Each structure stands twice: as structure tokens, then as C-alpha cells.
N, C-alpha and C positions, 0 to 999 in steps of 0.2 A: 612447180605447182602443187605438189603432192606432199612435200614436206610437211609443211606448216598446219594445213588443215589436220594430218595426223597428231600433230603436238597439240593440236586444239581437243581433238577426241580426248588424246591421253589424259590432259588435263582436268578436263570435265569429269571422266571416268576416276579420277584419284579425288577429285573432290564430292562428288556422290557419294565413293564409298568410306569417305571420312563422314559424310554427314549420316550415313548408315549405322556406322559403330558408334558414334556419339549419341545415336538416336537409341541403339540398342543398351548402351550404357546407362542410358539416363532410365529407363523402363525396365533394367533389372533389377534395380534397387526399389524397397519397397515405398520408399518415400525420398521426393528429393527437393533440395533447396528451393525457397521461393526466387523470382527473378532477381535478377540484382537492381533492376529498375526500380522495384517498390522500395517507397522511402516513409518514416516512421520519423514521429517527432522527438523518441526516444536517443538519449547520446549512447554510446559505448563504453566500456573502458577496456577493451584489447581491439588490437589491429585485426585486419581479416586476414585469416591463413588458410585459405584453400578446405581441407579438410584434416590437417594434421593438431591432431589432440591425442591424450592416453587416457582410457577408462581400464580403472581396476576395479572389480565385483569384490565387495569386501559383504561375505557370510559370517552371520553372527551364531552361534552354536553353542550349546550348553551339553543336556542328556539325551539328546531326541534323537538316536538315530533313524529310525523309519522315516523321520520328518525330514534330517538332515539329507538321506540317501535320494530323497524324492526330489529336493531343491535342488541338489547337486546334478541329478539326471536332467530336469528339466532344463536347468543352464548348458548342459551339455548339446542339450539336443537342437538349441535356438541356431540361428542361421547369422553364419558370421561371413566376414566378407575377408579374402587372400589380401596381405599385406596391410590389414587393419589389426593387430596385437590387442586380443582383452587379458589382462591378467587377473587370476583370481586369487585370493588373501582368505583365508579360514581363519577366523577367531573360535577358539574352542576356549571356553570360562571353564574352571576348576569346582570340584564340588564343595563343598563348605566339610573339613575333616570335624570327626566326630569320634567318639566309642563305643557306638552302638554297633550291632551285630550285623548291620549293613554295609560295614565300611569293604568288606570283600566284593561285594556286589558291586557297590559303586565305582569301586577299582576295575571290575572285570569292565563294565557298561563303557565308563570311560576308555577304557585301552581298546574297545571294540571300535567307538568313534575313530580312534587313533591310527587304527588299522585300517578303515574301511577310507578315512580321507589321504592316507601313504598312500593307497592303493588305484585310489580314485585317478584317470588319466585325464588331463586337461592338456590340449593338442594347439591352443589357440594364443597362448603367451605363458608368463611365468605364472607357476604355483607356489604360493607362500603358506605355510602351517604355524599359526601362533597357539602353542599350548600355555593355558596362564599357570601358575604354581598356586596361585589364592583365587578364591570366590570374585569376581570384579563386580558382578551383578550387570544388568541390562543398562543402567545408566553409562558405567564405564566400558561397557561393551562398545557403546554407539560414539562416545566422546573421543574414546583412545584410539578409534579404528583409522583415525586418518590425518594425516596432517599435509595440506599440498604441497608438493616442491614447487610447483611452476603455475603459472596461470592458465596453462592449458591440460592441467590434471583435473581429470574429474572421478568420483566415487561413485558407485553405484550399491548402496547398502540393502543387503537383504537378511532378512530373520530367516531361522530355519526351516518356520513353518509354512513359508510361501514357495509357490509355484508360478514358475515363468512360462509366458508361450513362447512360441518358437519365433515369434514376431520381434518381442519385447528389443533386441539389439537393433535391430534395421530401425526402428522406431528412434529409440535415442541416439544413434549416431544422426538419423536428419533432424531430432528437435536441436540439436548441438551445433550442426551447421546452419541452419536456419534460423535459431535463437542465442545463439552465443559467438560463431564465428562471423556470422552476418552481421558489418558493422552498422550498416542502414538500419536493421531490424532487430536489435537487441538493447537490454537495459540492465544498467549493473545494480538494480533494484528488484532482480528475481532473482532469487536463491537455488531455483533447480525445479526438478519434474519429478511426480510421481505417477506412478501405472496403475496405482490400484484402483477402484470405483469411487466416486464420490458416494459419501452417506451420511455424514456425520456435519450437523454445524455448534460448535463450542459456546457460542453465544447464547446466554440463556434468555428464551423466549425469543431466537431468531427467528427467520423466516427459512420456509422448507426450501427444501433442497428441490427446485422445478429448473430442470432446462430442456429446451425443446430439442429435437432431433436433430437439428440441423447444426447445436452446438458441440463440437465434436472435441474441442479444443478451448479453455478457460483457464483465467488467472485467479485464485484463491489464495488468501493468506497461510491457511491451514497447512501445516504440514503432512505428509502422508508417509507413515511409516512400513508400510506393505509394498516395498520398491519404492525407493527413493533417490532418486538422481541429485547428488550436491554439487554444486558450482564452488570453485577454489577459491575467490576472493568473499563471498558471505559467510562460507564455515569458517573461514580463517578468523573475520571479522567476529564471528558468534563466539569461537574457542575463546578469544582472548577477552570477550566482554563477561563472557561465563568466568573466567580465573578472576575479572576484578571484583565480580558480584560477590562469586563464593567466599573470595579471600576478606570481604569485609562482613560478610552475614549477612549480605541480603538478599531475600527468598524470593523466588518467582510466583509471587501473589499476585492477582490480576482481578479484582472485584469482577462481578457477570460473569465468571467463565467456568464451565464444566469441571475444565481440566484443572482449575485451583483447588476443586474438590478430591480429583484425583491426588494431587501431590499432598495435600492436608492429610489423606488416608494412606498413600502409601510412600511419602516421602523421597529419598533419592534412589529409593527404588526405580524410579523412573526418571526419566532425561527429557520428556517432549514438552512439561510445563516450563522448563527453562530456556527453551528455545522459542516457545510461542509466545514467551516474555520479551524477548530480544525482537523477534518479527514484530511484536505489535510496537514494540518503541521505535524501530527504524521506517516501520512501512512499506516491508518486503513482502513479494510474491511467489507464489508457487505455481507451475503448471500442472493444470488436472487435463485428464481425457474422459471422454464423456460417449459411452456406445449404447445402443437401445439393448434390450432384453436384458440388462445386470451383468452386461459383458465386460471384462477388463483384461489386461496383459500381465496382468500379478493376480492372482488369487491367493487369499491367507486360508489355509484349513482351520486354522483357531484352535490350534493343539494346544492340551493344558499345560500350563506354564506359568510366568509372571502375570501374563494378563488376563489369561483364564483359568477359573480353576479344573474346569473340566472340558473337554475337548468340544468345541462348537460346531464344527462342520465347516465346509467351505461358504465365504459370502458372497461369492460370483461366479460365473461364469469365465472359463478361460477361452480368451479367441486362440485361435488355431489357424494353419495355414488355408483353410476353407471359408475360416471366417469373415475374411478382411481380403478384399480386392486391392490392387497396387495403387488405386486412386482414390480409396475410400476417404484417408485424411487429408481435408486441406491447411496444409501449412500456412494459414492466412497470415497478415500482417499483425502484427501487436498492437498497433493503434485501431483495427477493427476487430480485435476480441474481447469479451466481456469481461471484466475485472470483479469480485466480490470479497466482502471483510468477512470478517469473523461472523459477522451475524447474517450472512450471506447476502447485504444488500450491497446493489451493483455499486461502484466506486467510477466515476468517470475524470481520471487525470488528465491533467494536459489542458484544463481551460483557464487561459489565460487573454484577458481583455486587452486589447492594445487599439481600440479605436470606436468609434460610437457604433457600428454596423457589430461589431464584435460583441459590444455591450447589451445592444438587443438583443440578441439571440439566449446571452446567457442568462438575461433578466427573465424570459420567457420559462426558461429550463429550471430556474430555483423558485419564483415565486410561488407565494400559496396566500391562498384567499385574496388574491388581487394585493398584496402587499408583499413590500423589498426593505431589507434592512443591509443598508451601506455601511459598513464598518471600514472608518479608518485607522490604519495602523501606523501613521506619522507621528513618530517619537515614542513608541509602544516598541517596549523590547519584546526577546523572543519568548520569553519564559511568559509575560504577562500576556501574550497572544497565546500561546499555547494553553495556559490556562483558561483561556476565557473559550477557546475551541470545545474544551473538554466540560465546559458550561454548557455551550451548545448542544453536544450530544447529549447532556443527562436530561436536558429540556426538550429535546426533539427539535431545536430550529434549524430549519434547513434552509431558510430563505434569505441567505445573506450571501454579498460579496465582500471581499476583503482587498481593500484599498492601500496600496503603499509604494514607495520607491521601489523601484527594481532591486531587488537582492538575490543571492544563492537562497535564503530563508523563503522569501516569495515565491519563487518558483516552487521550492521543495513541498511548500504547503500545496501547490497546483498540483503537483506530481502523487500527492496523496489525497487526491479526490475534492480540494476545497476551491472553489471559484475565486480568481483574485485579479486584481485590475493592476496592471504595471504603469502606474504615475506618469514615469518619467518618457515613457514613450506615448501614452492617451493623450498628454497635454501637446506634446509637437504637433498635433494634429490639429489644433488651435492658433490661426494666424496670430490672435492678440497676443498670444503666450512668447511671442517674438520681439512684439512690440513695446512689450511692458518697461524695458531697460531697466530691469530691478538688478541689486547688488547681489552676489552669490551666497550672501548668507540670508537672504531671504527667500531661497527659491523654494526651500522645501516649503515653508508657509505659504506662497503662492500656488505651487502645485495642489496642496491641499484642497485650499480653497474653489480652485478651477475645475480638480477634478469632481470634488463633490457637487456643484455648480452644475456642470454638464452630464453629472450624472443623473441628478435630480431630472434633468433637462428629458433625457431619454427615457427615463422610468415614466414622466408624466405622458411623453408621447406615446409609452405602451399602454395609459390606462392603468397604471400601479401606485398604491400610497407608497410613501416613502418615508423611512426612518434612518436619519443618517445618526451615526455614532461615533466617539471616539474609543482607543480600547480600553481608557481609564474606567471603566464600570463592568458590573457585572450584574446579569440579571436574576431577581431570586426568586421567579417565575413568570409564566406567558401573559400576565394580564395586561402589561404593559402594551400588548398588543389588539387589546380588548377595551381598551379606554375608550370611553363613550366620547363620541367627536360631535361636536356642538354644529349644526349645519351653517351657522353665521360666518364660522372663520376657517378658510384655506390653509394655514399656517400655524404653528405651535412651536413653542421654544422653552427649552430649561436651560437657559445660559450660562450659569457656572456648571452645568449637568452636560455641556457640549452635546446637547440633544436636540434634535430639531425633527419637525414632521409636516411634510407636505401632503395634503390630501389631494386624492385625482380627482379632479373636476374641471369643466370648460375655461372658471374662471381662474383657478392656479396655471393652467396654460397657458391659456392668453398672457396673465400678468408675470409669469416666470422666462417665456420666451420673447413677447413683442416686447415687455416694456421693462425689465428688471436686468437681463442677462446681459444687454450691451453694457452695463454701467458696474459690473461686478469689478472690473480690471481697474476703472479710476477709483473706487470706495477701496480696493485693495491696496493701492498706490499711498492713498492719501491713509489709512490707518497705520500703514508703516512708518510713516514721518510723523506720529501721532502718540499719543502715550494712552490712547483708547484701546480697549480688550481686544486683540487679535484672534478670537477666537470665533470660527465660523456663524455657531448660532448668533451670536452678536452682530458681526457684521451682517448678516443678510435680517436681521430684525431692523437693524438701524435703516438699509437702505429701504427696507419694504415700508416703515413706519413714515420715513421723509416721505416717501410718493405717495402716501394716503391710504396705505392696505392695511389693515388689522391684523395683528397677530395677536393669538391667545397664550398668554404665558402659563406653564404651567405653575402649582404648588409644590415649588421642590421641595419644602420639608416634610410635607405629607409624602411625596412621590419617591424619593429615594433617602437615604443614608449616607451620612460622609463621613470616611474614616481620615484619620489622621493623626494627630500628636496624642488624643484621648484612647484610655483604653478601648479596644474593642474586640468583643469576643463572642463566644457561641451564647453566653447567656442576655448578650444586649443586643443581642440581633432582632430585628423588627421583622417578622415575616411578614408582616401587613403590608411592609413595602414593597415596591414592586422591583426595586435595585440600588445594588450600594456602589458607591464613586468616591474616586480621592482626587486630590490636584495632581497636575501633570510633573508639577517639583518634588511631590514626595518622594522620597528615597524607597531604592528597593527593599531594603532591609526591612523597614516599616512597613511596606505594603504586605510585603511576605508573613512576616510576624501576624498582622492583623487579622490577615486574610488564614491564616493558618490556624489561628484562635478561633474563629469563626465557623470551621470546616468549609471552608470556601477556597480552597488551595487542592486542587484536584489534580496535581502533576508530581511525579515521582523524581528520583536522583537522576533520571534520564530523560527530563523533561518531557516525559508521557505521561499519558491520563492515567489513573490507578483506576481505572474501570472502564470496561466495554460494555457499553449500554445499547441493547438493541430494542428498538422500537420497530414493531411489524409494517412493512411497506403498504 
């Protein structure tokens, strides 16, 4: 009778000891990964693998021995973990040969740097020294420092005038485990993390950097060169993109960015305008830290060199062991972090409308002056859609929802911060859709009509005015939304424009919901088997007028300009018009040529906006 209780006690003792060891290990690290129970909407591109990864520090230096020694010693003082090797690669650029009297002095300085690096002890991994035979410059130093050999290899790039916090490695390790190795909390659209203090907005006339004290981690598109962790796949993608553009003579010019001015002055001496152009085209983001009192895990002393004509001194205060408690940084899920673009405007990724409840929430978040713009992407190409969104950015049009069939492109637009409506999923919530008995060839048209009709219904329920447009038009100004509305009309139409307007009023709400909406499916079936116009504006106008309701027809010739077979260029563009439009069957080549000739084609060879246009929030 004595044996079993002893075994039970022994089992409990061993279990308690294991729990204690696990708890001690958990708190011995500066920052621990988030719980595996945390879920997020973002997919991941690598499998979850505990803490298996390789980190290599890439130190870039030239002729600043004092700065380099300060940098390497700060790296050596950091808190590393047993069993987690960290490799050190030092890239020493060569001076430019010349016949002046300073040649011997340059040789002595260069050899002093080599002697110091040779004698510098690095006991946490391999040490490699790359001494160049010619002057490569800062751009090549960065771009040629690394080519990842696996998806679990990371580079931490450090210029020689930086000083690192002793806590930097534990932070980077925890960040990799949380936001890269954790499959449920990662995104292939994050290219890395910087340890520098956020201090710069590159978009001209952008918002000020304003973050509350509770925001310790956030995502920002801008690369931070003062201690930048690079993820392998985005870096490879960038290098291949760079090779392609450089070979074709394409310059990294991005209108509206301060960095474009840097490139025009300094040319290929710097690399950041290239990377910024790439990030803009892909819609990628970088992880930043935010600590109070201008503190950071990496500090630049801004010594004289390529970026500074003379030494400017430290930009921040370095965090040390006493500055940061073990539980200070909260590695929260990506879905709860704030995302910011180059103008430091908040980006809201992942807004995908699947049903009427989703739609109500998104309508409320995007409406401006009680007005909503519903944009149908049915039949619109990706290039036309991207060009339309570039015009929205220029005109500061934000109160829109993009509606279209389910596709990778639609979800990518949502990932970039555009609110979208998944029409395929949305229409399945209506019982009437299943009972129509339509042919598969007509599915897209029926979806388009039903989505627009029910979206208007929800907008009216929210008391919002609603414009419905197709992707075959571009606004020339925002006067479209300031059109004087005759109080005698609730509905406006421009049938050949594919333009439709519903005013928010009790009468419009009653007509649309009680009298009208139930007849839409029958009308769609009728039109499908006739030679009548199959445009949404035509069908809705026909049904309303058949029921005795009045619809105001817009004067389309004075309202918009039609492009097509005739020449259309900058000189023929009538800026007094509100928009330009074109037939849906017009060829892409003609659309592109005529919009480009009138300076209305604002996307580049990457199908990305040619400009970053900042409007203060």
C-alpha cells in the first residue's frame, strides 16, 4: 500500500520540476514568442520551425577606424545565446587610387583597419573579412553584401558609424521567431525590421510621425538603414528586380518622394531610392520600434562620410540593460499592429466584404460627407484598375469600395489597404441568386447587377448617398461629388457612362427596399434574353420608370468626355469636364495610348503609381 503513493509523489515532483525549468527558460530571454493560439489573417511562406535560423551580421566600412572599432565592440558586448551561432562578415571598401601625396596615408589607414579587424575576436560564430580591390561605393556595399542561400537565413546590415544596444540580438531573435517562423503570425509582405528610431517621412507634405507611448512595434514602408534586418525572400526578389531595371536603364524615380531628390543629386552613390521604388511597387512593409525619450536599439553617430559632410553626432539614446525590462515589448499579433505608408498615413489591410454585415462596417469606415463610391471591377483589367486607384490617390478620393469577382488580384488590393467586396461570396448570401437558373456564361453579369443593387440597399440603410461606377472611367476632379442635386429626384443616371446615383432619402430607401429590389432578378433574366442594354444603369432606370418613379438623366456630353477611335491627347482634354470614359470593348492598346497622350496614364512599367501623393489626415 506504500508503493503507489510514492510513485505518484515522484511523478508530481518531476512534473513540477519540468514546469519550473520551462518557466525559468521562458523568462531568461528578453522577449518570448507569442502564444501559438494567436491567429491572424495573413498567410505565411515558410513552415513553422521552432527557433531554427541563421543570422549573419554584415558590417560595411570604408576608412573610419574609430567608428568601426566602436561598432564592432558594441556588437561584441551584446547578449547572445548558447547554441545560437551568429556570424560576422566585415566588408571593407577600398579607397580610390590617385597620384596625390596622400596615397601613403590612405594605405596606412587602410592597413590599420585590416589589422584591427584581423585581431578582433568574434567568439559567437564565423568571422569573415572581405577587403575590396577597388572602391565599390555605398550602393554596391549594400547590394553585394548578401545573397541568401536558404529561406531561414537572415542578414543584419550595419554601417560602421552605428552603435548597437546589448539587447539588440535578443530582440531580433524574438522578432524572427514571432513574425517569421510563426506561421500563424507572419506575412510574406514584410521585408524585415529596423532598429533605428523612426524619425523621417519621405513623402512630401506627409503627416508628422506621431505615435503614442503604447505603440512599441508598428509597420512602416520605409527602409531603415541604421541597423536593418533583412528577410531572405524579399531581398532576393529585390535584387532580381534591381538587375532587371538597371539593365533596361530604368531609373528609381518616384514623384512626390524626398528620396527621389537625393537620387537626382547623388545618383548611384546611394541605394535606398532603388529599394524604396521596389517597396512601393510591391506594397511591402518594415517592422519598426518606438520607445519613449528618443531611445533605440541602434544609434547612428552620423560620422562624416557619404551621407554626412561632417559629423552630426548621435541621433538617439541607446537602450542598455537597465533601460528595458524583460516584459517591456509586447510582441502582439500582426493583425493588431498599425501599418503606415510612405506618407505616414495609416493603412488598413485585409478589409474584405463577404456579407451585408461586413459591408455595413466598411461603409461606415470609408464614407466621406455621407457619400459612398461603389466601383465595379467586373470586366476591368488589372492595369486599368491600378491606374484608376492612382487617380484616386491624386484626387484624395478615399470613400470607395472596390467590387469584383474573387481573385488573387482583388485580395492583393485588400492587402495593400483598399476596401474590397468579394462578389462571389457576397451574392451567395442572397437566396434569390440560387433560384435564378442562369447559364454559367451570364454569371458575371448577374453577380455584377445583384452586388450593386444590394450594396446600394445597405448604403441607404446607413443613410449614405451612393455613386455606382464601372472601371471604364477616370475623374478629372472631385466636382462629380459636388453636383447640385435636384430635391425632386432621388435617382440619377448616365447610362452610356455606366454611372448611377442614389440619394439618401426616406423615399429612396422605401422605393429601393420595399418596392423595387425584389423585382431585380426577374428584370435581369428578362434582359439576358433580349437585345436591350445590359448595363446596370439602364436596367435600374428602366425598372424604376416602369414603376412610375422619376429618374434624372445627366447631360452626358457636358458631364464627361468619351475616348475611342478619335485622337485624344493633352491638348484635346477639356478640364471643365468631370470625367473621361470609354466603351468596355475598347482595346487595351487604344486606352493606354490615349490616356498616356493626355497625361492620364499614371502607372509605370511595374503597374505601380508613378507618384506618392500625400494628403494630410
